[in-house]
C-alpha positions as CSV (number, residue, x, y, z in Angstrom):
1,M,0.0,0.0,0.0
2,I,1.4,3.4,-1.0
3,S,-0.2,5.5,1.6
4,T,-2.4,5.1,4.6
5,L,-2.8,8.9,4.7
6,L,-4.2,8.8,1.1
7,F,-6.6,6.0,1.9
8,E,-7.8,8.0,4.9
9,S,-8.2,11.1,2.7
10,F,-10.4,9.3,0.2
11,N,-12.5,7.9,3.0
12,K,-13.3,11.3,4.4
13,Y,-15.8,12.0,1.6
14,A,-16.4,8.6,-0.1
15,R,-16.1,5.0,0.9
16,I,-13.3,3.5,-1.1
17,S,-12.8,-0.3,-0.6
18,E,-9.3,-1.7,-0.1
19,T,-9.7,-3.5,-3.4
20,D,-10.6,-0.3,-5.2
21,F,-7.8,1.5,-3.4
22,E,-5.4,-1.1,-4.8
23,V,-6.6,-0.2,-8.3
24,I,-6.2,3.5,-7.6
25,E,-2.6,3.0,-6.3
26,Q,-1.7,1.5,-9.7
27,H,-2.2,5.0,-11.2
28,I,-0.3,7.0,-8.6
29,T,3.4,7.9,-8.7
30,K,5.4,9.0,-5.7
31,R,7.9,11.9,-6.1
32,F,10.4,13.3,-3.7
33,V,10.6,17.0,-4.1
34,K,13.4,19.2,-2.6
35,K,12.7,22.5,-0.9
36,R,12.1,25.3,-3.4
37,K,11.7,22.8,-6.3
38,T,8.9,23.7,-8.6
39,L,6.3,21.0,-9.5
40,L,4.3,23.2,-11.9
41,M,5.1,26.4,-13.7
42,Q,2.8,29.1,-14.9
43,G,2.0,28.5,-18.6
44,E,2.1,24.7,-18.3
45,A,-0.9,22.5,-18.4
46,S,-1.4,20.8,-15.1
47,R,-1.2,17.1,-15.9
48,Y,-1.4,16.0,-12.3
49,I,-3.3,16.7,-9.1
50,Y,-0.9,16.3,-6.1
51,F,-1.4,14.8,-2.7
52,V,1.1,15.8,0.0
53,E,2.2,12.7,1.9
54,K,5.0,14.5,3.7
55,G,6.2,18.1,3.7
56,A,4.6,21.3,2.6
57,L,3.8,22.9,-0.8
58,R,2.4,26.3,-1.9
59,S,0.6,27.4,-5.0
60,Y,1.0,31.0,-6.2
61,S,0.6,33.3,-9.1
62,I,2.8,36.1,-10.2
63,D,1.3,39.4,-11.2
64,K,2.5,41.7,-14.0
65,V,5.0,43.5,-11.9
66,G,6.5,40.3,-10.5
67,N,4.8,40.1,-7.1
68,E,3.9,36.6,-5.9
69,H,0.4,35.9,-4.5
70,V,0.1,32.7,-2.5
71,L,-3.2,30.9,-3.2
72,Q,-2.9,27.7,-1.3
73,L,-0.8,26.2,1.4
74,A,-0.8,22.4,1.7
75,I,0.8,20.0,4.2
76,E,0.4,16.3,4.8
77,G,-3.0,15.0,3.9
78,H,-3.9,17.9,1.6
79,W,-4.4,18.0,-2.2
80,I,-3.0,20.8,-4.3
81,A,-3.3,21.7,-8.0
82,D,-3.9,24.4,-10.5
83,L,-7.5,23.2,-10.6
84,S,-8.6,25.3,-13.5
85,S,-5.7,24.0,-15.6
86,F,-6.1,20.4,-14.3
87,V,-9.8,20.2,-15.2
88,S,-9.5,22.0,-18.6
89,Q,-6.0,20.6,-19.5
90,S,-5.0,24.0,-20.8
91,P,-2.1,26.2,-19.8
92,G,-2.4,27.5,-16.3
93,N,-1.6,30.6,-14.3
94,I,-0.3,29.0,-11.1
95,N,3.0,27.8,-9.9
96,I,3.4,25.0,-7.3
97,E,6.5,24.8,-5.2
98,A,7.8,22.8,-2.3
99,I,8.2,24.8,0.9
100,E,9.9,21.9,2.6
101,D,11.5,18.7,1.4
102,S,8.4,16.8,0.5
103,E,7.0,13.5,-0.6
104,V,4.1,14.0,-3.1
105,L,1.8,11.5,-4.8
106,L,0.9,12.4,-8.4
107,L,-2.4,11.3,-9.9
108,P,-2.5,12.0,-13.7
109,H,-5.6,13.7,-15.2
110,H,-6.2,11.0,-17.9
111,D,-5.9,8.3,-15.2
112,L,-8.4,10.1,-13.0
113,E,-11.0,10.3,-15.7
114,S,-10.5,6.5,-16.2
115,L,-10.9,5.9,-12.5
116,F,-14.1,7.8,-12.4
117,E,-15.5,5.2,-14.8
118,Q,-14.1,2.3,-12.9
119,I,-14.8,3.4,-9.4
120,P,-17.9,5.7,-9.0
121,Q,-16.9,6.6,-5.4
122,M,-13.8,8.3,-6.9
123,E,-16.1,10.8,-8.7
124,R,-18.0,11.4,-5.5
125,F,-14.7,12.1,-3.7
126,F,-13.4,14.5,-6.2
127,R,-16.8,16.3,-6.5
128,Q,-16.7,16.8,-2.8
129,L,-13.0,17.9,-2.9
130,Y,-13.7,20.4,-5.7
131,Q,-16.8,21.8,-3.9
132,R,-14.8,22.3,-0.7
133,A,-12.1,24.1,-2.7
134,Y,-14.7,26.4,-4.3
135,V,-16.3,27.1,-0.9
136,T,-12.9,27.9,0.6
137,L,-12.1,30.2,-2.2
138,Q,-15.4,32.1,-1.8
139,Q,-14.8,32.4,2.0
140,R,-11.3,33.7,1.4
141,H,-12.5,36.3,-1.1
142,H,-15.3,37.4,1.3
143,A,-12.8,37.6,4.2
144,A,-10.3,39.6,2.1
145,Q,-13.1,42.2,1.4
146,S,-14.8,42.4,4.8
147,D,-12.4,41.2,7.6
148,H,-9.4,43.1,9.0
149,A,-6.0,41.5,8.5
150,E,-5.9,40.5,12.2
151,E,-9.2,38.6,11.9
152,R,-8.0,36.8,8.8
153,Y,-4.8,35.8,10.6
154,R,-6.6,34.6,13.7
155,Q,-9.0,32.6,11.6
156,L,-6.2,31.0,9.6
157,I,-4.3,30.0,12.8
158,H,-7.5,28.7,14.4
159,E,-8.4,26.5,11.4
160,H,-4.8,25.5,10.6
161,P,-2.6,25.7,13.7
162,Y,0.4,24.2,11.9
163,V,0.7,27.3,9.7
164,A,2.6,29.5,12.1
165,A,5.1,26.8,13.0
166,R,5.8,25.4,9.5
167,I,5.1,28.1,6.9
168,P,7.5,31.1,6.4
169,L,5.8,34.4,7.4
170,I,6.4,35.8,3.9
171,Y,4.1,33.1,2.5
172,I,1.5,33.5,5.2
173,A,1.4,37.3,4.6
174,S,1.0,36.8,0.9
175,Y,-1.8,34.2,1.5
176,L,-3.6,36.7,3.7
177,G,-3.1,39.5,1.2
178,I,-1.0,41.7,3.5
179,T,2.7,42.8,3.7
180,P,5.1,40.8,5.9
181,E,5.6,43.9,8.0
182,S,1.9,44.1,8.7
183,L,1.9,40.4,9.7
184,S,4.8,41.0,12.0
185,R,2.9,43.8,13.7
186,I,-0.2,41.7,14.0
187,R,1.8,38.8,15.5
188,K,3.5,41.2,17.9
189,Q,0.2,42.6,19.1
190,L,-1.3,39.1,19.5
191,F,1.6,37.5,21.4
192,S,2.7,40.4,23.6
């Protein structure tokens, strides 16, 4: 078995039998990724959806003046992709990079489509995963427009306590849409 963590992930939203999981594993490749290594570059079509087995990854875009904007932070047990590119199989606008030395499981798009036919619960799982990703995106957009930076930081740490310990502040600030200096002030106020 490749990953107990992956099996548990599938069974959060769909019941995947061990037999079906063995079929799924045949389509998955494990890759070791060094810190700061890029898995996907802007302009490439996302051929894979990635599952973080160990380590941490980030997805980000780069604006016209060269500023990075972190879109997603993923540690063990999380999925990450340029979802728009992955679903459409067209060139994307997102980069995916390892924040730490990581072990990542890759599931190719064409294999996933085949697995949907073979294992209906896979389609259920990914529908749930995509829906949750969309809801999270809407919540982040709403929070960026209506909540103060301190509230956004508190919420992030409440929902994902690992973030402060494992993710560099520059990436957390970018994820929250604030400057690293603002984040430092917020942290100083909260912890003093």
